[in-house]
mmCIF file of the N, C-alpha and C atoms, coordinates in Angstrom:
data_MODEL
# 
_entry.id   MODEL 
# 
loop_
_atom_site.group_PDB 
_atom_site.id 
_atom_site.type_symbol 
_atom_site.label_atom_id 
_atom_site.label_alt_id 
_atom_site.label_comp_id 
_atom_site.label_asym_id 
_atom_site.label_entity_id 
_atom_site.label_seq_id 
_atom_site.pdbx_PDB_ins_code 
_atom_site.Cartn_x 
_atom_site.Cartn_y 
_atom_site.Cartn_z 
_atom_site.occupancy 
_atom_site.B_iso_or_equiv 
_atom_site.pdbx_formal_charge 
_atom_site.auth_seq_id 
_atom_site.auth_comp_id 
_atom_site.auth_asym_id 
_atom_site.auth_atom_id 
_atom_site.pdbx_PDB_model_num 
ATOM 1   N N  . MET A 1 1  ? 0.830  -1.197  0.000   1.00 0.00 ? 1  MET A N  1 
ATOM 2   C CA . MET A 1 1  ? 0.000  0.000   0.000   1.00 0.00 ? 1  MET A CA 1 
ATOM 3   C C  . MET A 1 1  ? 0.867  1.251   0.000   1.00 0.00 ? 1  MET A C  1 
ATOM 4   N N  . ASP A 1 2  ? 1.905  1.243   0.827   1.00 0.00 ? 2  ASP A N  1 
ATOM 5   C CA . ASP A 1 2  ? 2.808  2.384   0.925   1.00 0.00 ? 2  ASP A CA 1 
ATOM 6   C C  . ASP A 1 2  ? 3.554  2.598   -0.398  1.00 0.00 ? 2  ASP A C  1 
ATOM 7   N N  . GLU A 1 3  ? 3.893  1.499   -1.059  1.00 0.00 ? 3  GLU A N  1 
ATOM 8   C CA . GLU A 1 3  ? 4.585  1.597   -2.344  1.00 0.00 ? 3  GLU A CA 1 
ATOM 9   C C  . GLU A 1 3  ? 3.670  2.189   -3.401  1.00 0.00 ? 3  GLU A C  1 
ATOM 10  N N  . ASP A 1 4  ? 2.384  1.849   -3.358  1.00 0.00 ? 4  ASP A N  1 
ATOM 11  C CA . ASP A 1 4  ? 1.413  2.412   -4.300  1.00 0.00 ? 4  ASP A CA 1 
ATOM 12  C C  . ASP A 1 4  ? 1.295  3.926   -4.106  1.00 0.00 ? 4  ASP A C  1 
ATOM 13  N N  . LEU A 1 5  ? 1.255  4.359   -2.866  1.00 0.00 ? 5  LEU A N  1 
ATOM 14  C CA . LEU A 1 5  ? 1.164  5.794   -2.585  1.00 0.00 ? 5  LEU A CA 1 
ATOM 15  C C  . LEU A 1 5  ? 2.417  6.516   -3.078  1.00 0.00 ? 5  LEU A C  1 
ATOM 16  N N  . GLN A 1 6  ? 3.576  5.887   -2.883  1.00 0.00 ? 6  GLN A N  1 
ATOM 17  C CA . GLN A 1 6  ? 4.821  6.492   -3.346  1.00 0.00 ? 6  GLN A CA 1 
ATOM 18  C C  . GLN A 1 6  ? 4.845  6.598   -4.874  1.00 0.00 ? 6  GLN A C  1 
ATOM 19  N N  . ALA A 1 7  ? 4.344  5.558   -5.550  1.00 0.00 ? 7  ALA A N  1 
ATOM 20  C CA . ALA A 1 7  ? 4.302  5.560   -7.017  1.00 0.00 ? 7  ALA A CA 1 
ATOM 21  C C  . ALA A 1 7  ? 3.352  6.650   -7.520  1.00 0.00 ? 7  ALA A C  1 
ATOM 22  N N  . ILE A 1 8  ? 2.191  6.750   -6.866  1.00 0.00 ? 8  ILE A N  1 
ATOM 23  C CA . ILE A 1 8  ? 1.221  7.779   -7.242  1.00 0.00 ? 8  ILE A CA 1 
ATOM 24  C C  . ILE A 1 8  ? 1.824  9.174   -7.003  1.00 0.00 ? 8  ILE A C  1 
ATOM 25  N N  . LYS A 1 9  ? 2.491  9.333   -5.871  1.00 0.00 ? 9  LYS A N  1 
ATOM 26  C CA . LYS A 1 9  ? 3.122  10.607  -5.542  1.00 0.00 ? 9  LYS A CA 1 
ATOM 27  C C  . LYS A 1 9  ? 4.163  10.972  -6.598  1.00 0.00 ? 9  LYS A C  1 
ATOM 28  N N  . LYS A 1 10 ? 4.973  9.999   -7.014  1.00 0.00 ? 10 LYS A N  1 
ATOM 29  C CA . LYS A 1 10 ? 6.004  10.244  -8.038  1.00 0.00 ? 10 LYS A CA 1 
ATOM 30  C C  . LYS A 1 10 ? 5.366  10.662  -9.361  1.00 0.00 ? 10 LYS A C  1 
ATOM 31  N N  . ARG A 1 11 ? 4.291  9.939   -9.760  1.00 0.00 ? 11 ARG A N  1 
ATOM 32  C CA . ARG A 1 11 ? 3.617  10.285  -11.013 1.00 0.00 ? 11 ARG A CA 1 
ATOM 33  C C  . ARG A 1 11 ? 3.021  11.686  -10.956 1.00 0.00 ? 11 ARG A C  1 
ATOM 34  N N  . LEU A 1 12 ? 2.437  12.026  -9.817  1.00 0.00 ? 12 LEU A N  1 
ATOM 35  C CA . LEU A 1 12 ? 1.867  13.365  -9.666  1.00 0.00 ? 12 LEU A CA 1 
ATOM 36  C C  . LEU A 1 12 ? 2.957  14.438  -9.728  1.00 0.00 ? 12 LEU A C  1 
ATOM 37  N N  . GLU A 1 13 ? 4.062  14.206  -9.091  1.00 0.00 ? 13 GLU A N  1 
ATOM 38  C CA . GLU A 1 13 ? 5.177  15.169  -9.129  1.00 0.00 ? 13 GLU A CA 1 
ATOM 39  C C  . GLU A 1 13 ? 5.687  15.348  -10.563 1.00 0.00 ? 13 GLU A C  1 
ATOM 40  N N  . THR A 1 14 ? 5.770  14.223  -11.284 1.00 0.00 ? 14 THR A N  1 
ATOM 41  C CA . THR A 1 14 ? 6.217  14.293  -12.680 1.00 0.00 ? 14 THR A CA 1 
ATOM 42  C C  . THR A 1 14 ? 5.230  15.100  -13.512 1.00 0.00 ? 14 THR A C  1 
ATOM 43  N N  . LYS A 1 15 ? 3.951  14.840  -13.345 1.00 0.00 ? 15 LYS A N  1 
ATOM 44  C CA . LYS A 1 15 ? 2.919  15.575  -14.098 1.00 0.00 ? 15 LYS A CA 1 
ATOM 45  C C  . LYS A 1 15 ? 2.949  17.059  -13.743 1.00 0.00 ? 15 LYS A C  1 
ATOM 46  N N  . ILE A 1 16 ? 3.134  17.345  -12.464 1.00 0.00 ? 16 ILE A N  1 
ATOM 47  C CA . ILE A 1 16 ? 3.190  18.749  -12.033 1.00 0.00 ? 16 ILE A CA 1 
ATOM 48  C C  . ILE A 1 16 ? 4.366  19.451  -12.692 1.00 0.00 ? 16 ILE A C  1 
ATOM 49  N N  . ARG A 1 17 ? 5.525  18.818  -12.737 1.00 0.00 ? 17 ARG A N  1 
ATOM 50  C CA . ARG A 1 17 ? 6.700  19.411  -13.383 1.00 0.00 ? 17 ARG A CA 1 
ATOM 51  C C  . ARG A 1 17 ? 6.444  19.641  -14.867 1.00 0.00 ? 17 ARG A C  1 
ATOM 52  N N  . GLU A 1 18 ? 5.850  18.643  -15.541 1.00 0.00 ? 18 GLU A N  1 
ATOM 53  C CA . GLU A 1 18 ? 5.558  18.779  -16.974 1.00 0.00 ? 18 GLU A CA 1 
ATOM 54  C C  . GLU A 1 18 ? 4.595  19.929  -17.226 1.00 0.00 ? 18 GLU A C  1 
ATOM 55  N N  . GLN A 1 19 ? 3.537  19.981  -16.428 1.00 0.00 ? 19 GLN A N  1 
ATOM 56  C CA . GLN A 1 19 ? 2.545  21.034  -16.626 1.00 0.00 ? 19 GLN A CA 1 
ATOM 57  C C  . GLN A 1 19 ? 3.105  22.399  -16.233 1.00 0.00 ? 19 GLN A C  1 
ATOM 58  N N  . SER A 1 20 ? 3.987  22.416  -15.268 1.00 0.00 ? 20 SER A N  1 
ATOM 59  C CA . SER A 1 20 ? 4.633  23.666  -14.889 1.00 0.00 ? 20 SER A CA 1 
ATOM 60  C C  . SER A 1 20 ? 5.448  24.204  -16.058 1.00 0.00 ? 20 SER A C  1 
ATOM 61  N N  . HIS A 1 21 ? 6.179  23.313  -16.732 1.00 0.00 ? 21 HIS A N  1 
ATOM 62  C CA . HIS A 1 21 ? 6.962  23.723  -17.902 1.00 0.00 ? 21 HIS A CA 1 
ATOM 63  C C  . HIS A 1 21 ? 6.037  24.250  -18.999 1.00 0.00 ? 21 HIS A C  1 
ATOM 64  N N  . GLU A 1 22 ? 4.929  23.534  -19.252 1.00 0.00 ? 22 GLU A N  1 
ATOM 65  C CA . GLU A 1 22 ? 3.973  23.975  -20.266 1.00 0.00 ? 22 GLU A CA 1 
ATOM 66  C C  . GLU A 1 22 ? 3.371  25.328  -19.894 1.00 0.00 ? 22 GLU A C  1 
ATOM 67  N N  . LEU A 1 23 ? 3.080  25.519  -18.609 1.00 0.00 ? 23 LEU A N  1 
ATOM 68  C CA . LEU A 1 23 ? 2.515  26.788  -18.152 1.00 0.00 ? 23 LEU A CA 1 
ATOM 69  C C  . LEU A 1 23 ? 3.520  27.921  -18.350 1.00 0.00 ? 23 LEU A C  1 
ATOM 70  N N  . LYS A 1 24 ? 4.794  27.676  -18.053 1.00 0.00 ? 24 LYS A N  1 
ATOM 71  C CA . LYS A 1 24 ? 5.828  28.695  -18.268 1.00 0.00 ? 24 LYS A CA 1 
ATOM 72  C C  . LYS A 1 24 ? 5.920  29.051  -19.748 1.00 0.00 ? 24 LYS A C  1 
ATOM 73  N N  . GLU A 1 25 ? 5.878  28.029  -20.604 1.00 0.00 ? 25 GLU A N  1 
ATOM 74  C CA . GLU A 1 25 ? 5.954  28.261  -22.050 1.00 0.00 ? 25 GLU A CA 1 
ATOM 75  C C  . GLU A 1 25 ? 4.748  29.076  -22.516 1.00 0.00 ? 25 GLU A C  1 
ATOM 76  N N  . PHE A 1 26 ? 3.559  28.714  -22.030 1.00 0.00 ? 26 PHE A N  1 
ATOM 77  C CA . PHE A 1 26 ? 2.344  29.446  -22.388 1.00 0.00 ? 26 PHE A CA 1 
ATOM 78  C C  . PHE A 1 26 ? 2.425  30.888  -21.893 1.00 0.00 ? 26 PHE A C  1 
ATOM 79  N N  . SER A 1 27 ? 2.910  31.079  -20.669 1.00 0.00 ? 27 SER A N  1 
ATOM 80  C CA . SER A 1 27 ? 3.026  32.418  -20.104 1.00 0.00 ? 27 SER A CA 1 
ATOM 81  C C  . SER A 1 27 ? 4.007  33.254  -20.916 1.00 0.00 ? 27 SER A C  1 
ATOM 82  N N  . ARG A 1 28 ? 5.110  32.669  -21.334 1.00 0.00 ? 28 ARG A N  1 
ATOM 83  C CA . ARG A 1 28 ? 6.098  33.386  -22.142 1.00 0.00 ? 28 ARG A CA 1 
ATOM 84  C C  . ARG A 1 28 ? 5.503  33.790  -23.488 1.00 0.00 ? 28 ARG A C  1 
ATOM 85  N N  . GLU A 1 29 ? 4.793  32.853  -24.130 1.00 0.00 ? 29 GLU A N  1 
ATOM 86  C CA . GLU A 1 29 ? 4.160  33.156  -25.417 1.00 0.00 ? 29 GLU A CA 1 
ATOM 87  C C  . GLU A 1 29 ? 3.112  34.253  -25.261 1.00 0.00 ? 29 GLU A C  1 
ATOM 88  N N  . ARG A 1 30 ? 2.341  34.168  -24.187 1.00 0.00 ? 30 ARG A N  1 
ATOM 89  C CA . ARG A 1 30 ? 1.309  35.181  -23.943 1.00 0.00 ? 30 ARG A CA 1 
ATOM 90  C C  . ARG A 1 30 ? 1.946  36.551  -23.688 1.00 0.00 ? 30 ARG A C  1 
ATOM 91  N N  . ALA A 1 31 ? 3.046  36.574  -22.958 1.00 0.00 ? 31 ALA A N  1 
ATOM 92  C CA . ALA A 1 31 ? 3.742  37.842  -22.698 1.00 0.00 ? 31 ALA A CA 1 
ATOM 93  C C  . ALA A 1 31 ? 4.287  38.429  -23.998 1.00 0.00 ? 31 ALA A C  1 
ATOM 94  N N  . GLU A 1 32 ? 4.858  37.587  -24.858 1.00 0.00 ? 32 GLU A N  1 
ATOM 95  C CA . GLU A 1 32 ? 5.365  38.065  -26.143 1.00 0.00 ? 32 GLU A CA 1 
ATOM 96  C C  . GLU A 1 32 ? 4.237  38.615  -27.005 1.00 0.00 ? 32 GLU A C  1 
ATOM 97  N N  . GLN A 1 33 ? 3.098  37.934  -26.993 1.00 0.00 ? 33 GLN A N  1 
ATOM 98  C CA . GLN A 1 33 ? 1.948  38.402  -27.767 1.00 0.00 ? 33 GLN A CA 1 
ATOM 99  C C  . GLN A 1 33 ? 1.458  39.744  -27.225 1.00 0.00 ? 33 GLN A C  1 
ATOM 100 N N  . THR A 1 34 ? 1.427  39.882  -25.916 1.00 0.00 ? 34 THR A N  1 
ATOM 101 C CA . THR A 1 34 ? 0.994  41.138  -25.304 1.00 0.00 ? 34 THR A CA 1 
ATOM 102 C C  . THR A 1 34 ? 1.935  42.273  -25.673 1.00 0.00 ? 34 THR A C  1 
ATOM 103 N N  . VAL A 1 35 ? 3.234  41.997  -25.670 1.00 0.00 ? 35 VAL A N  1 
ATOM 104 C CA . VAL A 1 35 ? 4.217  43.019  -26.049 1.00 0.00 ? 35 VAL A CA 1 
ATOM 105 C C  . VAL A 1 35 ? 4.006  43.434  -27.502 1.00 0.00 ? 35 VAL A C  1 
ATOM 106 N N  . ARG A 1 36 ? 3.770  42.460  -28.392 1.00 0.00 ? 36 ARG A N  1 
ATOM 107 C CA . ARG A 1 36 ? 3.521  42.790  -29.801 1.00 0.00 ? 36 ARG A CA 1 
ATOM 108 C C  . ARG A 1 36 ? 2.272  43.648  -29.942 1.00 0.00 ? 36 ARG A C  1 
ATOM 109 N N  . GLU A 1 37 ? 1.209  43.301  -29.210 1.00 0.00 ? 37 GLU A N  1 
ATOM 110 C CA . GLU A 1 37 ? -0.022 44.085  -29.275 1.00 0.00 ? 37 GLU A CA 1 
ATOM 111 C C  . GLU A 1 37 ? 0.202  45.501  -28.763 1.00 0.00 ? 37 GLU A C  1 
ATOM 112 N N  . MET A 1 38 ? 0.966  45.637  -27.679 1.00 0.00 ? 38 MET A N  1 
ATOM 113 C CA . MET A 1 38 ? 1.232  46.960  -27.125 1.00 0.00 ? 38 MET A CA 1 
ATOM 114 C C  . MET A 1 38 ? 2.059  47.801  -28.098 1.00 0.00 ? 38 MET A C  1 
ATOM 115 N N  . ARG A 1 39 ? 3.059  47.192  -28.737 1.00 0.00 ? 39 ARG A N  1 
ATOM 116 C CA . ARG A 1 39 ? 3.857  47.923  -29.729 1.00 0.00 ? 39 ARG A CA 1 
ATOM 117 C C  . ARG A 1 39 ? 2.990  48.377  -30.894 1.00 0.00 ? 39 ARG A C  1 
ATOM 118 N N  . SER A 1 40 ? 2.091  47.510  -31.316 1.00 0.00 ? 40 SER A N  1 
ATOM 119 C CA . SER A 1 40 ? 1.188  47.869  -32.409 1.00 0.00 ? 40 SER A CA 1 
ATOM 120 C C  . SER A 1 40 ? 0.297  49.041  -32.008 1.00 0.00 ? 40 SER A C  1 
ATOM 121 N N  . GLU A 1 41 ? -0.231 48.978  -30.796 1.00 0.00 ? 41 GLU A N  1 
ATOM 122 C CA . GLU A 1 41 ? -1.097 50.057  -30.304 1.00 0.00 ? 41 GLU A CA 1 
ATOM 123 C C  . GLU A 1 41 ? -0.306 51.362  -30.178 1.00 0.00 ? 41 GLU A C  1 
ATOM 124 N N  . ILE A 1 42 ? 0.943  51.282  -29.710 1.00 0.00 ? 42 ILE A N  1 
ATOM 125 C CA . ILE A 1 42 ? 1.786  52.482  -29.603 1.00 0.00 ? 42 ILE A CA 1 
ATOM 126 C C  . ILE A 1 42 ? 2.015  53.075  -30.987 1.00 0.00 ? 42 ILE A C  1 
ATOM 127 N N  . GLY A 1 43 ? 2.239  52.221  -31.980 1.00 0.00 ? 43 GLY A N  1 
ATOM 128 C CA . GLY A 1 43 ? 2.416  52.705  -33.349 1.00 0.00 ? 43 GLY A CA 1 
ATOM 129 C C  . GLY A 1 43 ? 1.185  53.424  -33.854 1.00 0.00 ? 43 GLY A C  1 
ATOM 130 N N  . ARG A 1 44 ? 0.010  52.861  -33.567 1.00 0.00 ? 44 ARG A N  1 
ATOM 131 C CA . ARG A 1 44 ? -1.235 53.518  -33.986 1.00 0.00 ? 44 ARG A CA 1 
ATOM 132 C C  . ARG A 1 44 ? -1.415 54.851  -33.276 1.00 0.00 ? 44 ARG A C  1 
ATOM 133 N N  . LEU A 1 45 ? -1.133 54.888  -31.972 1.00 0.00 ? 45 LEU A N  1 
ATOM 134 C CA . LEU A 1 45 ? -1.261 56.142  -31.231 1.00 0.00 ? 45 LEU A CA 1 
ATOM 135 C C  . LEU A 1 45 ? -0.272 57.180  -31.741 1.00 0.00 ? 45 LEU A C  1 
ATOM 136 N N  . ASP A 1 46 ? 0.945  56.740  -32.047 1.00 0.00 ? 46 ASP A N  1 
ATOM 137 C CA . ASP A 1 46 ? 1.948  57.655  -32.579 1.00 0.00 ? 46 ASP A CA 1 
ATOM 138 C C  . ASP A 1 46 ? 1.471  58.246  -33.902 1.00 0.00 ? 46 ASP A C  1 
ATOM 139 N N  . PHE A 1 47 ? 0.866  57.420  -34.748 1.00 0.00 ? 47 PHE A N  1 
ATOM 140 C CA . PHE A 1 47 ? 0.344  57.895  -36.025 1.00 0.00 ? 47 PHE A CA 1 
ATOM 141 C C  . PHE A 1 47 ? -0.765 58.916  -35.791 1.00 0.00 ? 47 PHE A C  1 
ATOM 142 N N  . ARG A 1 48 ? -1.658 58.638  -34.848 1.00 0.00 ? 48 ARG A N  1 
ATOM 143 C CA . ARG A 1 48 ? -2.745 59.580  -34.545 1.00 0.00 ? 48 ARG A CA 1 
ATOM 144 C C  . ARG A 1 48 ? -2.205 60.889  -34.009 1.00 0.00 ? 48 ARG A C  1 
ATOM 145 N N  . VAL A 1 49 ? -1.229 60.808  -33.112 1.00 0.00 ? 49 VAL A N  1 
ATOM 146 C CA . VAL A 1 49 ? -0.651 62.024  -32.528 1.00 0.00 ? 49 VAL A CA 1 
ATOM 147 C C  . VAL A 1 49 ? 0.040  62.845  -33.604 1.00 0.00 ? 49 VAL A C  1 
ATOM 148 N N  . SER A 1 50 ? 0.786  62.186  -34.487 1.00 0.00 ? 50 SER A N  1 
ATOM 149 C CA . SER A 1 50 ? 1.460  62.941  -35.544 1.00 0.00 ? 50 SER A CA 1 
ATOM 150 C C  . SER A 1 50 ? 0.439  63.593  -36.470 1.00 0.00 ? 50 SER A C  1 
ATOM 151 N N  . GLY A 1 51 ? -0.678 62.922  -36.735 1.00 0.00 ? 51 GLY A N  1 
ATOM 152 C CA . GLY A 1 51 ? -1.743 63.521  -37.539 1.00 0.00 ? 51 GLY A CA 1 
ATOM 153 C C  . GLY A 1 51 ? -2.364 64.716  -36.844 1.00 0.00 ? 51 GLY A C  1 
ATOM 154 N N  . LEU A 1 52 ? -2.588 64.591  -35.551 1.00 0.00 ? 52 LEU A N  1 
ATOM 155 C CA . LEU A 1 52 ? -3.137 65.702  -34.773 1.00 0.00 ? 52 LEU A CA 1 
ATOM 156 C C  . LEU A 1 52 ? -2.156 66.861  -34.733 1.00 0.00 ? 52 LEU A C  1 
ATOM 157 N N  . GLU A 1 53 ? -0.880 66.539  -34.589 1.00 0.00 ? 53 GLU A N  1 
ATOM 158 C CA . GLU A 1 53 ? 0.153  67.572  -34.552 1.00 0.00 ? 53 GLU A CA 1 
ATOM 159 C C  . GLU A 1 53 ? 0.176  68.349  -35.872 1.00 0.00 ? 53 GLU A C  1 
ATOM 160 N N  . ARG A 1 54 ? 0.132  67.634  -36.991 1.00 0.00 ? 54 ARG A N  1 
ATOM 161 C CA . ARG A 1 54 ? 0.088  68.307  -38.298 1.00 0.00 ? 54 ARG A CA 1 
ATOM 162 C C  . ARG A 1 54 ? -1.141 69.190  -38.415 1.00 0.00 ? 54 ARG A C  1 
ATOM 163 N N  . PHE A 1 55 ? -2.277 68.680  -37.966 1.00 0.00 ? 55 PHE A N  1 
ATOM 164 C CA . PHE A 1 55 ? -3.525 69.446  -38.012 1.00 0.00 ? 55 PHE A CA 1 
ATOM 165 C C  . PHE A 1 55 ? -3.405 70.736  -37.214 1.00 0.00 ? 55 PHE A C  1 
ATOM 166 N N  . LEU A 1 56 ? -2.839 70.635  -35.995 1.00 0.00 ? 56 LEU A N  1 
ATOM 167 C CA . LEU A 1 56 ? -2.701 71.820  -35.151 1.00 0.00 ? 56 LEU A CA 1 
ATOM 168 C C  . LEU A 1 56 ? -1.712 72.822  -35.742 1.00 0.00 ? 56 LEU A C  1 
ATOM 169 N N  . TRP A 1 57 ? -0.601 72.335  -36.304 1.00 0.00 ? 57 TRP A N  1 
ATOM 170 C CA . TRP A 1 57 ? 0.341  73.251  -36.950 1.00 0.00 ? 57 TRP A CA 1 
ATOM 171 C C  . TRP A 1 57 ? -0.321 73.943  -38.128 1.00 0.00 ? 57 TRP A C  1 
ATOM 172 N N  . ASN A 1 58 ? -1.110 73.225  -38.917 1.00 0.00 ? 58 ASN A N  1 
ATOM 173 C CA . ASN A 1 58 ? -1.827 73.836  -40.044 1.00 0.00 ? 58 ASN A CA 1 
ATOM 174 C C  . ASN A 1 58 ? -2.779 74.912  -39.545 1.00 0.00 ? 58 ASN A C  1 
ATOM 175 N N  . ARG A 1 59 ? -3.497 74.618  -38.460 1.00 0.00 ? 59 ARG A N  1 
ATOM 176 C CA . ARG A 1 59 ? -4.405 75.608  -37.880 1.00 0.00 ? 59 ARG A CA 1 
ATOM 177 C C  . ARG A 1 59 ? -3.650 76.851  -37.426 1.00 0.00 ? 59 ARG A C  1 
ATOM 178 N N  . LEU A 1 60 ? -2.490 76.641  -36.796 1.00 0.00 ? 60 LEU A N  1 
ATOM 179 C CA . LEU A 1 60 ? -1.686 77.770  -36.322 1.00 0.00 ? 60 LEU A CA 1 
ATOM 180 C C  . LEU A 1 60 ? -1.240 78.644  -37.492 1.00 0.00 ? 60 LEU A C  1 
ATOM 181 N N  . PHE A 1 61 ? -0.770 78.006  -38.568 1.00 0.00 ? 61 PHE A N  1 
ATOM 182 C CA . PHE A 1 61 ? -0.322 78.784  -39.719 1.00 0.00 ? 61 PHE A CA 1 
ATOM 183 C C  . PHE A 1 61 ? -1.474 79.544  -40.376 1.00 0.00 ? 61 PHE A C  1 
ATOM 184 N N  . VAL A 1 62 ? -2.633 78.917  -40.447 1.00 0.00 ? 62 VAL A N  1 
ATOM 185 C CA . VAL A 1 62 ? -3.806 79.610  -40.998 1.00 0.00 ? 62 VAL A CA 1 
ATOM 186 C C  . VAL A 1 62 ? -4.166 80.795  -40.121 1.00 0.00 ? 62 VAL A C  1 
ATOM 187 N N  . PHE A 1 63 ? -4.130 80.607  -38.818 1.00 0.00 ? 63 PHE A N  1 
ATOM 188 C CA . PHE A 1 63 ? -4.429 81.705  -37.892 1.00 0.00 ? 63 PHE A CA 1 
ATOM 189 C C  . PHE A 1 63 ? -3.427 82.847  -38.063 1.00 0.00 ? 63 PHE A C  1 
ATOM 190 N N  . LEU A 1 64 ? -2.139 82.509  -38.107 1.00 0.00 ? 64 LEU A N  1 
ATOM 191 C CA . LEU A 1 64 ? -1.106 83.547  -38.266 1.00 0.00 ? 64 LEU A CA 1 
ATOM 192 C C  . LEU A 1 64 ? -1.247 84.276  -39.600 1.00 0.00 ? 64 LEU A C  1 
ATOM 193 N N  . ALA A 1 65 ? -1.516 83.538  -40.666 1.00 0.00 ? 65 ALA A N  1 
ATOM 194 C CA . ALA A 1 65 ? -1.705 84.175  -41.975 1.00 0.00 ? 65 ALA A CA 1 
ATOM 195 C C  . ALA A 1 65 ? -2.904 85.110  -41.932 1.00 0.00 ? 65 ALA A C  1 
ATOM 196 N N  . GLY A 1 66 ? -3.989 84.682  -41.287 1.00 0.00 ? 66 GLY A N  1 
ATOM 197 C CA . GLY A 1 66 ? -5.169 85.542  -41.158 1.00 0.00 ? 66 GLY A CA 1 
ATOM 198 C C  . GLY A 1 66 ? -4.875 86.781  -40.331 1.00 0.00 ? 66 GLY A C  1 
ATOM 199 N N  . ALA A 1 67 ? -4.112 86.604  -39.262 1.00 0.00 ? 67 ALA A N  1 
ATOM 200 C CA . ALA A 1 67 ? -3.771 87.754  -38.412 1.00 0.00 ? 67 ALA A CA 1 
ATOM 201 C C  . ALA A 1 67 ? -2.895 88.742  -39.173 1.00 0.00 ? 67 ALA A C  1 
ATOM 202 N N  . ILE A 1 68 ? -1.921 88.258  -39.918 1.00 0.00 ? 68 ILE A N  1 
ATOM 203 C CA . ILE A 1 68 ? -1.044 89.144  -40.700 1.00 0.00 ? 68 ILE A CA 1 
ATOM 204 C C  . ILE A 1 68 ? -1.858 89.868  -41.772 1.00 0.00 ? 68 ILE A C  1 
ATOM 205 N N  . PHE A 1 69 ? -2.742 89.129  -42.426 1.00 0.00 ? 69 PHE A N  1 
ATOM 206 C CA . PHE A 1 69 ? -3.596 89.754  -43.449 1.00 0.00 ? 69 PHE A CA 1 
ATOM 207 C C  . PHE A 1 69 ? -4.488 90.818  -42.821 1.00 0.00 ? 69 PHE A C  1 
ATOM 208 N N  . GLY A 1 70 ? -5.070 90.497  -41.677 1.00 0.00 ? 70 GLY A N  1 
ATOM 209 C CA . GLY A 1 70 ? -5.938 91.470  -40.996 1.00 0.00 ? 70 GLY A CA 1 
ATOM 210 C C  . GLY A 1 70 ? -5.183 92.719  -40.582 1.00 0.00 ? 70 GLY A C  1 
ATOM 211 N N  . LEU A 1 71 ? -3.992 92.547  -40.041 1.00 0.00 ? 71 LEU A N  1 
ATOM 212 C CA . LEU A 1 71 ? -3.181 93.713  -39.659 1.00 0.00 ? 71 LEU A CA 1 
ATOM 213 C C  . LEU A 1 71 ? -2.795 94.544  -40.878 1.00 0.00 ? 71 LEU A C  1 
ATOM 214 N N  . THR A 1 72 ? -2.471 93.866  -41.967 1.00 0.00 ? 72 THR A N  1 
ATOM 215 C CA . THR A 1 72 ? -2.113 94.583  -43.195 1.00 0.00 ? 72 THR A CA 1 
ATOM 216 C C  . THR A 1 72 ? -3.289 95.410  -43.697 1.00 0.00 ? 72 THR A C  1 
ATOM 217 N N  . VAL A 1 73 ? -4.456 94.817  -43.722 1.00 0.00 ? 73 VAL A N  1 
ATOM 218 C CA . VAL A 1 73 ? -5.654 95.543  -44.162 1.00 0.00 ? 73 VAL A CA 1 
ATOM 219 C C  . VAL A 1 73 ? -5.942 96.712  -43.224 1.00 0.00 ? 73 VAL A C  1 
ATOM 220 N N  . ALA A 1 74 ? -5.774 96.496  -41.923 1.00 0.00 ? 74 ALA A N  1 
ATOM 221 C CA . ALA A 1 74 ? -6.023 97.574  -40.944 1.00 0.00 ? 74 ALA A CA 1 
ATOM 222 C C  . ALA A 1 74 ? -5.042 98.722  -41.149 1.00 0.00 ? 74 ALA A C  1 
ATOM 223 N N  . VAL A 1 75 ? -3.751 98.400  -41.366 1.00 0.00 ? 75 VAL A N  1 
ATOM 224 C CA . VAL A 1 75 ? -2.758 99.452  -41.592 1.00 0.00 ? 75 VAL A CA 1 
ATOM 225 C C  . VAL A 1 75 ? -3.059 100.217 -42.862 1.00 0.00 ? 75 VAL A C  1 
ATOM 226 N N  . ILE A 1 76 ? -3.415 99.514  -43.930 1.00 0.00 ? 76 ILE A N  1 
ATOM 227 C CA . ILE A 1 76 ? -3.774 100.185 -45.188 1.00 0.00 ? 76 ILE A CA 1 
ATOM 228 C C  . ILE A 1 76 ? -5.013 101.052 -44.986 1.00 0.00 ? 76 ILE A C  1 
ATOM 229 N N  . GLY A 1 77 ? -6.004 100.518 -44.284 1.00 0.00 ? 77 GLY A N  1 
ATOM 230 C CA . GLY A 1 77 ? -7.225 101.294 -44.017 1.00 0.00 ? 77 GLY A CA 1 
ATOM 231 C C  . GLY A 1 77 ? -6.947 102.550 -43.211 1.00 0.00 ? 77 GLY A C  1 
ATOM 232 N N  . ILE A 1 78 ? -6.155 102.424 -42.170 1.00 0.00 ? 78 ILE A N  1 
ATOM 233 C CA . ILE A 1 78 ? -5.814 103.596 -41.341 1.00 0.00 ? 78 ILE A CA 1 
ATOM 234 C C  . ILE A 1 78 ? -5.026 104.607 -42.150 1.00 0.00 ? 78 ILE A C  1 
ATOM 235 N N  . THR A 1 79 ? -4.122 104.102 -42.989 1.00 0.00 ? 79 THR A N  1 
ATOM 236 C CA . THR A 1 79 ? -3.320 105.005 -43.828 1.00 0.00 ? 79 THR A CA 1 
ATOM 237 C C  . THR A 1 79 ? -4.218 105.765 -44.807 1.00 0.00 ? 79 THR A C  1 
ATOM 238 N N  . LEU A 1 80 ? -5.177 105.093 -45.429 1.00 0.00 ? 80 LEU A N  1 
ATOM 239 C CA . LEU A 1 80 ? -6.073 105.747 -46.381 1.00 0.00 ? 80 LEU A CA 1 
ATOM 240 C C  . LEU A 1 80 ? -6.991 106.748 -45.669 1.00 0.00 ? 80 LEU A C  1 
ATOM 241 N N  . VAL A 1 81 ? -7.416 106.425 -44.461 1.00 0.00 ? 81 VAL A N  1 
ATOM 242 C CA . VAL A 1 81 ? -8.329 107.315 -43.743 1.00 0.00 ? 81 VAL A CA 1 
ATOM 243 C C  . VAL A 1 81 ? -7.589 108.581 -43.309 1.00 0.00 ? 81 VAL A C  1 
ATOM 244 N N  . THR A 1 82 ? -6.354 108.458 -42.935 1.00 0.00 ? 82 THR A N  1 
ATOM 245 C CA . THR A 1 82 ? -5.602 109.626 -42.446 1.00 0.00 ? 82 THR A CA 1 
ATOM 246 C C  . THR A 1 82 ? -5.097 110.515 -43.567 1.00 0.00 ? 82 THR A C  1 
ATOM 247 N N  . LEU A 1 83 ? -5.163 110.063 -44.806 1.00 0.00 ? 83 LEU A N  1 
ATOM 248 C CA . LEU A 1 83 ? -4.699 110.902 -45.919 1.00 0.00 ? 83 LEU A CA 1 
ATOM 249 C C  . LEU A 1 83 ? -5.684 111.937 -46.259 1.00 0.00 ? 83 LEU A C  1 
# 
């Protein structure tokens, strides 16, 4: 009876070691997949941010061009009125 328990214990220990190795392998693969997904998401966010940055710079240049045009028209108008 004692020998049967020892044999069962040995088989269980062996199975636990095997499954532990499989679990480590699965965990490593899952971690690698998560890293790939995160890198992909970072790339998408970077693309969105660069698009937003271009949009904001375009808006700034349009605003500055409008302000310069407005000041030019105001100076010309004031000059014509004072003549």
